[in-house]
All heavy atoms as a GROMACS GRO file, in nm:
protein
  634
    1MET      N    1  11.718  13.849  12.123
    1MET     CA    2  11.628  13.745  12.080
    1MET      C    3  11.570  13.677  12.203
    1MET      O    4  11.640  13.646  12.298
    1MET     CB    5  11.705  13.643  11.996
    1MET     CG    6  11.616  13.540  11.939
    1MET     SD    7  11.678  13.460  11.793
    1MET     CE    8  11.791  13.342  11.856
    2LYS      N    9  11.439  13.655  12.204
    2LYS     CA   10  11.371  13.593  12.317
    2LYS      C   11  11.364  13.442  12.300
    2LYS      O   12  11.361  13.390  12.189
    2LYS     CB   13  11.230  13.649  12.329
    2LYS     CG   14  11.226  13.796  12.363
    2LYS     CD   15  11.084  13.845  12.370
    2LYS     CE   16  11.043  13.840  12.514
    2LYS     NZ   17  10.908  13.891  12.538
    3THR      N   18  11.357  13.374  12.412
    3THR     CA   19  11.341  13.229  12.412
    3THR      C   20  11.196  13.194  12.380
    3THR      O   21  11.104  13.257  12.432
    3THR     CB   22  11.377  13.172  12.549
    3THR    OG1   23  11.510  13.211  12.582
    3THR    CG2   24  11.368  13.021  12.550
    4TYR      N   25  11.176  13.094  12.294
    4TYR     CA   26  11.041  13.054  12.255
    4TYR      C   27  10.982  12.963  12.361
    4TYR      O   28  11.045  12.867  12.404
    4TYR     CB   29  11.044  12.982  12.121
    4TYR     CG   30  10.909  12.930  12.078
    4TYR    CD1   31  10.812  13.018  12.032
    4TYR    CD2   32  10.877  12.796  12.087
    4TYR    CE1   33  10.688  12.973  11.994
    4TYR    CE2   34  10.754  12.750  12.049
    4TYR     CZ   35  10.659  12.839  12.003
    4TYR     OH   36  10.536  12.794  11.965
    5ALA      N   37  10.861  12.991  12.404
    5ALA     CA   38  10.787  12.907  12.497
    5ALA      C   39  10.662  12.855  12.426
    5ALA      O   40  10.583  12.932  12.373
    5ALA     CB   41  10.747  12.986  12.621
    6THR      N   42  10.647  12.726  12.426
    6THR     CA   43  10.532  12.663  12.359
    6THR      C   44  10.404  12.694  12.434
    6THR      O   45  10.397  12.684  12.556
    6THR     CB   46  10.552  12.511  12.353
    6THR    OG1   47  10.677  12.484  12.290
    6THR    CG2   48  10.442  12.446  12.273
    7LYS      N   49  10.301  12.728  12.360
    7LYS     CA   50  10.169  12.756  12.417
    7LYS      C   51  10.070  12.652  12.368
    7LYS      O   52  10.091  12.587  12.267
    7LYS     CB   53  10.125  12.897  12.376
    7LYS     CG   54  10.215  13.006  12.431
    7LYS     CD   55  10.181  13.139  12.370
    7LYS     CE   56  10.277  13.244  12.414
    7LYS     NZ   57  10.415  13.218  12.382
    8ALA      N   58   9.962  12.637  12.440
    8ALA     CA   59   9.863  12.535  12.406
    8ALA      C   60   9.801  12.560  12.269
    8ALA      O   61   9.766  12.466  12.198
    8ALA     CB   62   9.755  12.530  12.513
    9ARG      N   63   9.787  12.683  12.229
    9ARG     CA   64   9.727  12.712  12.098
    9ARG      C   65   9.820  12.677  11.982
    9ARG      O   66   9.776  12.668  11.868
    9ARG     CB   67   9.685  12.858  12.092
    9ARG     CG   68   9.801  12.956  12.094
    9ARG     CD   69   9.751  13.099  12.077
    9ARG     NE   70   9.861  13.191  12.090
    9ARG     CZ   71   9.890  13.260  12.199
    9ARG    NH1   72   9.815  13.248  12.307
    9ARG    NH2   73   9.992  13.342  12.202
   10ASP      N   74   9.948  12.657  12.008
   10ASP     CA   75  10.043  12.620  11.904
   10ASP      C   76  10.041  12.472  11.872
   10ASP      O   77  10.097  12.430  11.770
   10ASP     CB   78  10.185  12.659  11.946
   10ASP     CG   79  10.200  12.808  11.966
   10ASP    OD1   80  10.123  12.884  11.904
   10ASP    OD2   81  10.288  12.848  12.044
   11LEU      N   82   9.979  12.391  11.957
   11LEU     CA   83   9.981  12.246  11.941
   11LEU      C   84   9.865  12.200  11.854
   11LEU      O   85   9.750  12.237  11.877
   11LEU     CB   86   9.972  12.179  12.078
   11LEU     CG   87  10.085  12.214  12.174
   11LEU    CD1   88  10.055  12.156  12.311
   11LEU    CD2   89  10.216  12.164  12.122
   12THR      N   90   9.896  12.121  11.754
   12THR     CA   91   9.793  12.062  11.668
   12THR      C   92   9.817  11.911  11.663
   12THR      O   93   9.909  11.865  11.596
   12THR     CB   94   9.798  12.119  11.526
   12THR    OG1   95   9.930  12.102  11.475
   12THR    CG2   96   9.762  12.266  11.525
   13PRO      N   97   9.736  11.833  11.734
   13PRO     CA   98   9.756  11.688  11.733
   13PRO      C   99   9.718  11.628  11.598
   13PRO      O  100   9.627  11.675  11.530
   13PRO     CB  101   9.663  11.638  11.844
   13PRO     CG  102   9.563  11.744  11.861
   13PRO     CD  103   9.628  11.873  11.822
   14THR      N  104   9.790  11.525  11.558
   14THR     CA  105   9.762  11.454  11.435
   14THR      C  106   9.724  11.310  11.468
   14THR      O  107   9.744  11.263  11.579
   14THR     CB  108   9.884  11.455  11.340
   14THR    OG1  109   9.994  11.396  11.408
   14THR    CG2  110   9.920  11.596  11.299
   15TRP      N  111   9.670  11.241  11.369
   15TRP     CA  112   9.630  11.102  11.386
   15TRP      C  113   9.732  11.011  11.320
   15TRP      O  114   9.780  11.038  11.211
   15TRP     CB  115   9.493  11.079  11.320
   15TRP     CG  116   9.381  11.140  11.397
   15TRP    CD1  117   9.336  11.268  11.391
   15TRP    CD2  118   9.301  11.074  11.494
   15TRP    NE1  119   9.231  11.287  11.477
   15TRP    CE2  120   9.208  11.167  11.542
   15TRP    CE3  121   9.298  10.944  11.545
   15TRP    CZ2  122   9.114  11.136  11.639
   15TRP    CZ3  123   9.202  10.914  11.641
   15TRP    CH2  124   9.113  11.008  11.686
   16HIS      N  125   9.765  10.900  11.388
   16HIS     CA  126   9.856  10.799  11.336
   16HIS      C  127   9.783  10.665  11.338
   16HIS      O  128   9.723  10.629  11.439
   16HIS     CB  129   9.983  10.789  11.421
   16HIS     CG  130  10.061  10.915  11.428
   16HIS    ND1  131  10.152  10.952  11.332
   16HIS    CD2  132  10.060  11.016  11.519
   16HIS    CE1  133  10.205  11.068  11.365
   16HIS    NE2  134  10.150  11.109  11.478
   17VAL      N  135   9.789  10.592  11.229
   17VAL     CA  136   9.726  10.460  11.220
   17VAL      C  137   9.837  10.358  11.200
   17VAL      O  138   9.919  10.369  11.108
   17VAL     CB  139   9.625  10.453  11.103
   17VAL    CG1  140   9.564  10.315  11.094
   17VAL    CG2  141   9.517  10.558  11.120
   18PHE      N  142   9.841  10.257  11.288
   18PHE     CA  143   9.940  10.151  11.280
   18PHE      C  144   9.873  10.020  11.247
   18PHE      O  145   9.769   9.986  11.302
   18PHE     CB  146  10.014  10.135  11.414
   18PHE     CG  147  10.111  10.244  11.444
   18PHE    CD1  148  10.077  10.347  11.527
   18PHE    CD2  149  10.237  10.242  11.386
   18PHE    CE1  150  10.166  10.448  11.554
   18PHE    CE2  151  10.327  10.342  11.413
   18PHE     CZ  152  10.292  10.446  11.498
   19ASP      N  153   9.936   9.943  11.158
   19ASP     CA  154   9.892   9.808  11.128
   19ASP      C  155   9.982   9.714  11.208
   19ASP      O  156  10.102   9.706  11.183
   19ASP     CB  157   9.904   9.780  10.979
   19ASP     CG  158   9.852   9.644  10.941
   19ASP    OD1  159   9.779   9.583  11.022
   19ASP    OD2  160   9.884   9.598  10.830
   20ALA      N  161   9.927   9.643  11.306
   20ALA     CA  162  10.006   9.564  11.399
   20ALA      C  163  10.034   9.423  11.349
   20ALA      O  164  10.097   9.347  11.421
   20ALA     CB  165   9.933   9.557  11.533
   21SER      N  166   9.990   9.388  11.231
   21SER     CA  167  10.013   9.252  11.183
   21SER      C  168  10.161   9.228  11.159
   21SER      O  169  10.230   9.306  11.094
   21SER     CB  170   9.933   9.226  11.055
   21SER     OG  171   9.968   9.318  10.956
   22ASP      N  172  10.211   9.119  11.219
   22ASP     CA  173  10.351   9.075  11.211
   22ASP      C  174  10.449   9.177  11.268
   22ASP      O  175  10.565   9.182  11.227
   22ASP     CB  176  10.390   9.040  11.067
   22ASP     CG  177  10.312   8.920  11.017
   22ASP    OD1  178  10.277   8.833  11.099
   22ASP    OD2  179  10.285   8.914  10.896
   23LYS      N  180  10.406   9.260  11.361
   23LYS     CA  181  10.495   9.353  11.431
   23LYS      C  182  10.519   9.299  11.571
   23LYS      O  183  10.434   9.233  11.631
   23LYS     CB  184  10.432   9.492  11.441
   23LYS     CG  185  10.403   9.558  11.309
   23LYS     CD  186  10.524   9.631  11.263
   23LYS     CE  187  10.518   9.698  11.131
   23LYS     NZ  188  10.406   9.748  11.073
   24THR      N  189  10.636   9.324  11.627
   24THR     CA  190  10.669   9.281  11.762
   24THR      C  191  10.600   9.372  11.864
   24THR      O  192  10.600   9.494  11.848
   24THR     CB  193  10.821   9.284  11.783
   24THR    OG1  194  10.884   9.210  11.679
   24THR    CG2  195  10.859   9.223  11.916
   25LEU      N  196  10.544   9.312  11.967
   25LEU     CA  197  10.463   9.384  12.065
   25LEU      C  198  10.542   9.496  12.134
   25LEU      O  199  10.497   9.610  12.141
   25LEU     CB  200  10.409   9.286  12.170
   25LEU     CG  201  10.333   9.346  12.287
   25LEU    CD1  202  10.206   9.414  12.240
   25LEU    CD2  203  10.300   9.239  12.388
   26GLY      N  204  10.660   9.467  12.182
   26GLY     CA  205  10.737   9.565  12.258
   26GLY      C  206  10.784   9.682  12.173
   26GLY      O  207  10.778   9.798  12.216
   27ARG      N  208  10.830   9.654  12.053
   27ARG     CA  209  10.880   9.761  11.966
   27ARG      C  210  10.766   9.854  11.920
   27ARG      O  211  10.783   9.975  11.913
   27ARG     CB  212  10.951   9.703  11.846
   27ARG     CG  213  11.079   9.632  11.883
   27ARG     CD  214  11.147   9.577  11.759
   27ARG     NE  215  11.260   9.495  11.796
   27ARG     CZ  216  11.383   9.540  11.812
   27ARG    NH1  217  11.409   9.668  11.795
   27ARG    NH2  218  11.481   9.459  11.845
   28LEU      N  219  10.652   9.796  11.892
   28LEU     CA  220  10.538   9.877  11.851
   28LEU      C  221  10.486   9.961  11.967
   28LEU      O  222  10.452  10.078  11.950
   28LEU     CB  223  10.427   9.788  11.796
   28LEU     CG  224  10.303   9.859  11.743
   28LEU    CD1  225  10.339   9.948  11.624
   28LEU    CD2  226  10.197   9.759  11.704
   29SER      N  227  10.482   9.904  12.087
   29SER     CA  228  10.430   9.978  12.201
   29SER      C  229  10.521  10.093  12.241
   29SER      O  230  10.473  10.198  12.284
   29SER     CB  231  10.407   9.885  12.320
   29SER     OG  232  10.529   9.826  12.360
   30THR      N  233  10.653  10.080  12.226
   30THR     CA  234  10.741  10.192  12.258
   30THR      C  235  10.725  10.305  12.156
   30THR      O  236  10.730  10.423  12.193
   30THR     CB  237  10.888  10.148  12.262
   30THR    OG1  238  10.924  10.085  12.140
   30THR    CG2  239  10.914  10.055  12.377
   31LYS      N  240  10.704  10.270  12.031
   31LYS     CA  241  10.682  10.372  11.929
   31LYS      C  242  10.550  10.447  11.954
   31LYS      O  243  10.544  10.570  11.941
   31LYS     CB  244  10.679  10.308  11.790
   31LYS     CG  245  10.675  10.408  11.676
   31LYS     CD  246  10.670  10.338  11.543
   31LYS     CE  247  10.801  10.268  11.514
   31LYS     NZ  248  10.807  10.217  11.376
   32ILE      N  249  10.447  10.374  11.994
   32ILE     CA  250  10.318  10.435  12.023
   32ILE      C  251  10.328  10.524  12.146
   32ILE      O  252  10.274  10.635  12.148
   32ILE     CB  253  10.210  10.327  12.040
   32ILE    CG1  254  10.183  10.261  11.905
   32ILE    CG2  255  10.083  10.384  12.099
   32ILE    CD1  256  10.095  10.140  11.914
   33ALA      N  257  10.399  10.480  12.249
   33ALA     CA  258  10.414  10.560  12.370
   33ALA      C  259  10.488  10.690  12.341
   33ALA      O  260  10.455  10.796  12.396
   33ALA     CB  261  10.488  10.481  12.477
   34TYR      N  262  10.586  10.684  12.254
   34TYR     CA  263  10.661  10.803  12.214
   34TYR      C  264  10.570  10.905  12.145
   34TYR      O  265  10.579  11.025  12.171
   34TYR     CB  266  10.774  10.759  12.122
   34TYR     CG  267  10.884  10.860  12.101
   34TYR    CD1  268  10.972  10.890  12.203
   34TYR    CD2  269  10.900  10.922  11.979
   34TYR    CE1  270  11.073  10.981  12.183
   34TYR    CE2  271  11.001  11.013  11.958
   34TYR     CZ  272  11.088  11.042  12.061
   34TYR     OH  273  11.188  11.133  12.043
   35LEU      N  274  10.482  10.857  12.060
   35LEU     CA  275  10.388  10.946  11.990
   35LEU      C  276  10.283  11.002  12.084
   35LEU      O  277  10.243  11.119  12.073
   35LEU     CB  278  10.320  10.872  11.876
   35LEU     CG  279  10.406  10.837  11.757
   35LEU    CD1  280  10.330  10.747  11.662
   35LEU    CD2  281  10.453  10.961  11.686
   36LEU      N  282  10.234  10.921  12.177
   36LEU     CA  283  10.132  10.967  12.271
   36LEU      C  284  10.184  11.076  12.364
   36LEU      O  285  10.111  11.166  12.404
   36LEU     CB  286  10.078  10.850  12.353
   36LEU     CG  287   9.988  10.752  12.280
   36LEU    CD1  288   9.956  10.634  12.370
   36LEU    CD2  289   9.862  10.818  12.233
   37GLN      N  290  10.311  11.069  12.398
   37GLN     CA  291  10.372  11.171  12.483
   37GLN      C  292  10.403  11.298  12.408
   37GLN      O  293  10.415  11.404  12.467
   37GLN     CB  294  10.500  11.118  12.547
   37GLN     CG  295  10.477  11.007  12.644
   37GLN     CD  296  10.607  10.948  12.694
   37GLN    OE1  297  10.714  11.005  12.675
   37GLN    NE2  298  10.598  10.833  12.757
   38GLY      N  299  10.420  11.289  12.278
   38GLY     CA  300  10.450  11.406  12.196
   38GLY      C  301  10.597  11.437  12.187
   38GLY      O  302  10.636  11.546  12.145
   39LYS      N  303  10.684  11.343  12.221
   39LYS     CA  304  10.827  11.367  12.221
   39LYS      C  305  10.888  11.372  12.081
   39LYS      O  306  11.004  11.407  12.067
   39LYS     CB  307  10.898  11.263  12.306
   39LYS     CG  308  10.871  11.279  12.452
   39LYS     CD  309  10.959  11.190  12.534
   39LYS     CE  310  10.942  11.219  12.681
   39LYS     NZ  311  11.035  11.141  12.762
   40HIS      N  312  10.813  11.338  11.980
   40HIS     CA  313  10.864  11.343  11.844
   40HIS      C  314  10.855  11.483  11.784
   40HIS      O  315  10.909  11.508  11.677
   40HIS     CB  316  10.786  11.244  11.756
   40HIS     CG  317  10.641  11.277  11.743
   40HIS    ND1  318  10.552  11.258  11.847
   40HIS    CD2  319  10.570  11.330  11.642
   40HIS    CE1  320  10.432  11.296  11.807
   40HIS    NE2  321  10.440  11.340  11.683
   41LYS      N  322  10.789  11.573  11.853
   41LYS     CA  323  10.771  11.709  11.802
   41LYS      C  324  10.881  11.801  11.853
   41LYS      O  325  10.924  11.790  11.968
   41LYS     CB  326  10.636  11.764  11.848
   41LYS     CG  327  10.518  11.687  11.792
   41LYS     CD  328  10.389  11.748  11.838
   41LYS     CE  329  10.272  11.672  11.781
   41LYS     NZ  330  10.145  11.731  11.821
   42PRO      N  331  10.925  11.894  11.771
   42PRO     CA  332  11.028  11.987  11.818
   42PRO      C  333  10.976  12.087  11.920
   42PRO      O  334  11.055  12.148  11.992
   42PRO     CB  335  11.073  12.058  11.690
   42PRO     CG  336  10.965  12.038  11.593
   42PRO     CD  337  10.896  11.911  11.630
   43ILE      N  338  10.845  12.102  11.931
   43ILE     CA  339  10.789  12.196  12.028
   43ILE      C  340  10.737  12.122  12.151
   43ILE      O  341  10.647  12.169  12.220
   43ILE     CB  342  10.678  12.281  11.965
   43ILE    CG1  343  10.568  12.194  11.906
   43ILE    CG2  344  10.733  12.375  11.862
   43ILE    CD1  345  10.447  12.272  11.859
   44TYR      N  346  10.794  12.007  12.183
   44TYR     CA  347  10.753  11.928  12.299
   44TYR      C  348  10.776  12.008  12.427
   44TYR      O  349  10.879  12.071  12.447
   44TYR     CB  350  10.833  11.797  12.306
   44TYR     CG  351  10.816  11.723  12.436
   44TYR    CD1  352  10.697  11.658  12.464
   44TYR    CD2  353  10.918  11.719  12.530
   44TYR    CE1  354  10.681  11.590  12.583
   44TYR    CE2  355  10.901  11.651  12.649
   44TYR     CZ  356  10.782  11.587  12.675
   44TYR     OH  357  10.766  11.520  12.793
   45SER      N  358  10.676  12.003  12.512
   45SER     CA  359  10.685  12.067  12.642
   45SER      C  360  10.619  11.974  12.744
   45SER      O  361  10.509  11.924  12.722
   45SER     CB  362  10.614  12.202  12.639
   45SER     OG  363  10.631  12.268  12.760
   46ARG      N  364  10.686  11.953  12.857
   46ARG     CA  365  10.638  11.856  12.955
   46ARG      C  366  10.506  11.897  13.019
   46ARG      O  367  10.427  11.812  13.058
   46ARG     CB  368  10.741  11.835  13.065
   46ARG     CG  369  10.866  11.771  13.017
   46ARG     CD  370  10.957  11.737  13.130
   46ARG     NE  371  10.960  11.842  13.231
   46ARG     CZ  372  11.034  11.838  13.341
   46ARG    NH1  373  11.112  11.735  13.361
   46ARG    NH2  374  11.031  11.936  13.427
   47HIS      N  375  10.482  12.024  13.034
   47HIS     CA  376  10.364  12.068  13.107
   47HIS      C  377  10.240  12.083  13.019
   47HIS      O  378  10.132  12.113  13.069
   47HIS     CB  379  10.393  12.202  13.178
   47HIS     CG  380  10.415  12.317  13.086
   47HIS    ND1  381  10.535  12.335  13.019
   47HIS    CD2  382  10.336  12.418  13.048
   47HIS    CE1  383  10.527  12.443  12.945
   47HIS    NE2  384  10.406  12.496  12.961
   48LEU      N  385  10.252  12.060  12.889
   48LEU     CA  386  10.138  12.068  12.798
   48LEU      C  387  10.105  11.931  12.740
   48LEU      O  388  10.191  11.845  12.727
   48LEU     CB  389  10.168  12.165  12.684
   48LEU     CG  390  10.185  12.310  12.721
   48LEU    CD1  391  10.229  12.390  12.600
   48LEU    CD2  392  10.057  12.368  12.777
   49LEU      N  393   9.980  11.914  12.704
   49LEU     CA  394   9.936  11.791  12.640
   49LEU      C  395   9.969  11.800  12.491
   49LEU      O  396   9.891  11.848  12.410
   49LEU     CB  397   9.786  11.771  12.661
   49LEU     CG  398   9.724  11.643  12.609
   49LEU    CD1  399   9.787  11.523  12.677
   49LEU    CD2  400   9.576  11.644  12.632
   50SER      N  401  10.088  11.754  12.455
   50SER     CA  402  10.137  11.773  12.318
   50SER      C  403  10.134  11.645  12.236
   50SER      O  404  10.189  11.641  12.126
   50SER     CB  405  10.279  11.828  12.321
   50SER     OG  406  10.364  11.740  12.390
   51GLY      N  407  10.074  11.538  12.287
   51GLY     CA  408  10.072  11.411  12.217
   51GLY      C  409   9.975  11.407  12.101
   51GLY      O  410   9.892  11.496  12.082
   52ASP      N  411   9.987  11.301  12.022
   52ASP     CA  412   9.902  11.279  11.907
   52ASP      C  413   9.803  11.167  11.936
   52ASP      O  414   9.810  11.100  12.039
   52ASP     CB  415   9.986  11.243  11.784
   52ASP     CG  416  10.065  11.361  11.732
   52ASP    OD1  417  10.031  11.475  11.767
   52ASP    OD2  418  10.160  11.338  11.657
   53PHE      N  419   9.711  11.145  11.843
   53PHE     CA  420   9.614  11.038  11.853
   53PHE      C  421   9.668  10.916  11.778
   53PHE      O  422   9.727  10.930  11.672
   53PHE     CB  423   9.480  11.079  11.793
   53PHE     CG  424   9.420  11.199  11.860
   53PHE    CD1  425   9.417  11.321  11.795
   53PHE    CD2  426   9.368  11.190  11.987
   53PHE    CE1  427   9.362  11.433  11.856
   53PHE    CE2  428   9.313  11.300  12.049
   53PHE     CZ  429   9.310  11.422  11.984
   54VAL      N  430   9.645  10.796  11.834
   54VAL     CA  431   9.698  10.673  11.776
   54VAL      C  432   9.586  10.571  11.764
   54VAL      O  433   9.510  10.550  11.860
   54VAL     CB  434   9.814  10.615  11.861
   54VAL    CG1  435   9.859  10.483  11.806
   54VAL    CG2  436   9.929  10.712  11.867
   55VAL      N  437   9.576  10.508  11.648
   55VAL     CA  438   9.481  10.399  11.623
   55VAL      C  439   9.562  10.279  11.577
   55VAL      O  440   9.646  10.290  11.488
   55VAL     CB  441   9.378  10.438  11.515
   55VAL    CG1  442   9.286  10.321  11.485
   55VAL    CG2  443   9.300  10.559  11.556
   56VAL      N  444   9.538  10.163  11.639
   56VAL     CA  445   9.609  10.040  11.604
   56VAL      C  446   9.507   9.941  11.550
   56VAL      O  447   9.407   9.911  11.615
   56VAL     CB  448   9.682   9.981  11.726
   56VAL    CG1  449   9.762   9.858  11.686
   56VAL    CG2  450   9.773  10.084  11.789
   57VAL      N  451   9.533   9.890  11.430
   57VAL     CA  452   9.444   9.792  11.367
   57VAL      C  453   9.517   9.658  11.356
   57VAL      O  454   9.640   9.652  11.361
   57VAL     CB  455   9.396   9.839  11.228
   57VAL    CG1  456   9.308   9.962  11.242
   57VAL    CG2  457   9.511   9.869  11.136
   58ASN      N  458   9.442   9.552  11.340
   58ASN     CA  459   9.493   9.414  11.329
   58ASN      C  460   9.576   9.374  11.450
   58ASN      O  461   9.681   9.311  11.438
   58ASN     CB  462   9.576   9.396  11.201
   58ASN     CG  463   9.492   9.408  11.077
   58ASN    OD1  464   9.375   9.373  11.078
   58ASN    ND2  465   9.551   9.457  10.971
   59VAL      N  466   9.527   9.406  11.568
   59VAL     CA  467   9.599   9.373  11.691
   59VAL      C  468   9.601   9.222  11.714
   59VAL      O  469   9.695   9.170  11.775
   59VAL     CB  470   9.535   9.448  11.810
   59VAL    CG1  471   9.604   9.413  11.939
   59VAL    CG2  472   9.539   9.596  11.788
   60GLU      N  473   9.503   9.152  11.666
   60GLU     CA  474   9.500   9.006  11.687
   60GLU      C  475   9.612   8.935  11.611
   60GLU      O  476   9.644   8.821  11.640
   60GLU     CB  477   9.364   8.948  11.646
   60GLU     CG  478   9.331   8.960  11.499
   60GLU     CD  479   9.267   9.091  11.460
   60GLU    OE1  480   9.240   9.174  11.548
   60GLU    OE2  481   9.246   9.111  11.340
   61LYS      N  482   9.678   9.002  11.516
   61LYS     CA  483   9.786   8.941  11.438
   61LYS      C  484   9.924   8.985  11.486
   61LYS      O  485  10.022   8.964  11.418
   61LYS     CB  486   9.770   8.979  11.292
   61LYS     CG  487   9.643   8.929  11.229
   61LYS     CD  488   9.632   8.975  11.087
   61LYS     CE  489   9.498   8.936  11.028
   61LYS     NZ  490   9.481   8.991  10.892
   62ILE      N  491   9.933   9.045  11.606
   62ILE     CA  492  10.061   9.095  11.656
   62ILE      C  493  10.150   8.977  11.696
   62ILE      O  494  10.102   8.871  11.736
   62ILE     CB  495  10.038   9.192  11.774
   62ILE    CG1  496  10.158   9.279  11.795
   62ILE    CG2  497  10.004   9.118  11.901
   62ILE    CD1  498  10.132   9.402  11.876
   63LYS      N  499  10.280   8.996  11.683
   63LYS     CA  500  10.377   8.891  11.713
   63LYS      C  501  10.429   8.912  11.854
   63LYS      O  502  10.478   9.020  11.888
   63LYS     CB  503  10.492   8.896  11.612
   63LYS     CG  504  10.591   8.785  11.627
   63LYS     CD  505  10.689   8.776  11.512
   63LYS     CE  506  10.748   8.909  11.476
   63LYS     NZ  507  10.854   8.902  11.378
   64VAL      N  508  10.417   8.808  11.938
   64VAL     CA  509  10.464   8.814  12.076
   64VAL      C  510  10.582   8.719  12.088
   64VAL      O  511  10.572   8.601  12.053
   64VAL     CB  512  10.351   8.774  12.174
   64VAL    CG1  513  10.401   8.780  12.317
   64VAL    CG2  514  10.232   8.864  12.156
   65THR      N  515  10.695   8.768  12.136
   65THR     CA  516  10.814   8.685  12.150
   65THR      C  517  10.828   8.638  12.294
   65THR      O  518  10.767   8.694  12.386
   65THR     CB  519  10.940   8.764  12.111
   65THR    OG1  520  10.949   8.878  12.196
   65THR    CG2  521  10.933   8.808  11.966
   66GLY      N  522  10.907   8.537  12.317
   66GLY     CA  523  10.932   8.487  12.452
   66GLY      C  524  10.853   8.360  12.478
   66GLY      O  525  10.764   8.321  12.404
   67ASN      N  526  10.889   8.295  12.588
   67ASN     CA  527  10.824   8.170  12.627
   67ASN      C  528  10.696   8.198  12.703
   67ASN      O  529  10.698   8.259  12.809
   67ASN     CB  530  10.917   8.086  12.714
   67ASN     CG  531  11.042   8.046  12.638
   67ASN    OD1  532  11.040   8.043  12.517
   67ASN    ND2  533  11.148   8.017  12.709
   68ASN      N  534  10.585   8.152  12.650
   68ASN     CA  535  10.454   8.159  12.716
   68ASN      C  536  10.412   8.302  12.751
   68ASN      O  537  10.335   8.323  12.843
   68ASN     CB  538  10.450   8.073  12.842
   68ASN     CG  539  10.474   7.927  12.811
   68ASN    OD1  540  10.437   7.879  12.705
   68ASN    ND2  541  10.537   7.856  12.903
   69LYS      N  542  10.464   8.400  12.684
   69LYS     CA  543  10.430   8.538  12.717
   69LYS      C  544  10.284   8.568  12.681
   69LYS      O  545  10.220   8.646  12.749
   69LYS     CB  546  10.522   8.635  12.643
   69LYS     CG  547  10.518   8.775  12.700
   69LYS     CD  548  10.606   8.869  12.624
   69LYS     CE  549  10.751   8.844  12.650
   69LYS     NZ  550  10.838   8.943  12.588
   70GLU      N  551  10.234   8.505  12.578
   70GLU     CA  552  10.095   8.528  12.540
   70GLU      C  553   9.998   8.480  12.648
   70GLU      O  554   9.897   8.544  12.674
   70GLU     CB  555  10.062   8.457  12.408
   70GLU     CG  556  10.103   8.534  12.288
   70GLU     CD  557  10.052   8.467  12.162
   70GLU    OE1  558   9.936   8.491  12.127
   70GLU    OE2  559  10.127   8.393  12.100
   71GLU      N  560  10.030   8.370  12.714
   71GLU     CA  561   9.941   8.316  12.816
   71GLU      C  562   9.962   8.382  12.952
   71GLU      O  563   9.871   8.389  13.034
   71GLU     CB  564   9.961   8.165  12.830
   71GLU     CG  565   9.913   8.084  12.710
   71GLU     CD  566  10.018   8.077  12.600
   71GLU    OE1  567  10.138   8.085  12.632
   71GLU    OE2  568   9.980   8.065  12.482
   72GLN      N  569  10.083   8.430  12.981
   72GLN     CA  570  10.113   8.483  13.114
   72GLN      C  571  10.074   8.629  13.130
   72GLN      O  572  10.035   8.672  13.238
   72GLN     CB  573  10.263   8.469  13.144
   72GLN     CG  574  10.306   8.325  13.163
   72GLN     CD  575  10.456   8.314  13.182
   72GLN    OE1  576  10.528   8.411  13.166
   72GLN    NE2  577  10.502   8.194  13.215
   73LYS      N  578  10.087   8.709  13.026
   73LYS     CA  579  10.061   8.852  13.038
   73LYS      C  580   9.912   8.881  13.027
   73LYS      O  581   9.839   8.817  12.952
   73LYS     CB  582  10.135   8.930  12.930
   73LYS     CG  583  10.283   8.932  12.950
   73LYS     CD  584  10.336   9.064  12.908
   73LYS     CE  585  10.483   9.072  12.933
   73LYS     NZ  586  10.512   9.156  13.046
   74ILE      N  587   9.867   8.980  13.103
   74ILE     CA  588   9.729   9.024  13.100
   74ILE      C  589   9.731   9.173  13.071
   74ILE      O  590   9.798   9.250  13.140
   74ILE     CB  591   9.658   8.998  13.233
   74ILE    CG1  592   9.658   8.849  13.265
   74ILE    CG2  593   9.516   9.052  13.230
   74ILE    CD1  594   9.606   8.816  13.403
   75TYR      N  595   9.661   9.214  12.965
   75TYR     CA  596   9.656   9.354  12.927
   75TYR      C  597   9.514   9.406  12.947
   75TYR      O  598   9.418   9.341  12.911
   75TYR     CB  599   9.698   9.374  12.781
   75TYR     CG  600   9.843   9.339  12.757
   75TYR    CD1  601   9.880   9.216  12.708
   75TYR    CD2  602   9.942   9.431  12.787
   75TYR    CE1  603  10.012   9.184  12.687
   75TYR    CE2  604  10.074   9.400  12.765
   75TYR     CZ  605  10.109   9.277  12.716
   75TYR     OH  606  10.240   9.247  12.697
   76TYR      N  607   9.505   9.524  13.008
   76TYR     CA  608   9.376   9.585  13.034
   76TYR      C  609   9.359   9.708  12.945
   76TYR      O  610   9.456   9.775  12.913
   76TYR     CB  611   9.367   9.630  13.180
   76TYR     CG  612   9.378   9.516  13.278
   76TYR    CD1  613   9.497   9.489  13.342
   76TYR    CD2  614   9.267   9.437  13.307
   76TYR    CE1  615   9.507   9.385  13.432
   76TYR    CE2  616   9.277   9.333  13.396
   76TYR     CZ  617   9.397   9.307  13.459
   76TYR     OH  618   9.406   9.204  13.547
   77SER      N  619   9.238   9.735  12.907
   77SER     CA  620   9.207   9.860  12.836
   77SER      C  621   9.091   9.927  12.905
   77SER      O  622   9.000   9.862  12.954
   77SER     CB  623   9.174   9.832  12.690
   77SER     OG  624   9.058   9.752  12.682
   78HIS      N  625   9.098  10.056  12.914
   78HIS     CA  626   8.997  10.134  12.985
   78HIS      C  627   8.920  10.220  12.888
   78HIS      O  628   8.970  10.265  12.793
   78HIS     CB  629   9.061  10.221  13.091
   78HIS     CG  630   9.138  10.142  13.193
   78HIS    ND1  631   9.078  10.080  13.298
   78HIS    CD2  632   9.269  10.113  13.202
   78HIS    CE1  633   9.170  10.018  13.370
   78HIS    NE2  634   9.287  10.037  13.312
   0.00000   0.00000   0.00000
């Protein structure tokens, strides 16, 4: 029996939509990062782009914990 090696043609990215209202910022961002890397798939391979697409809605209603974290942190988007 041969060892299976993942190929680029075997990867099919899917779309995930998250509603960020009343979700904690850190917990949601770790879940999104996990999906973007593709580590949730059994055919994950480090050298291939195996991640999925992620859309986050209602970001203005996200819950930020901690003292003054909303005013101190600066987030950039490119």
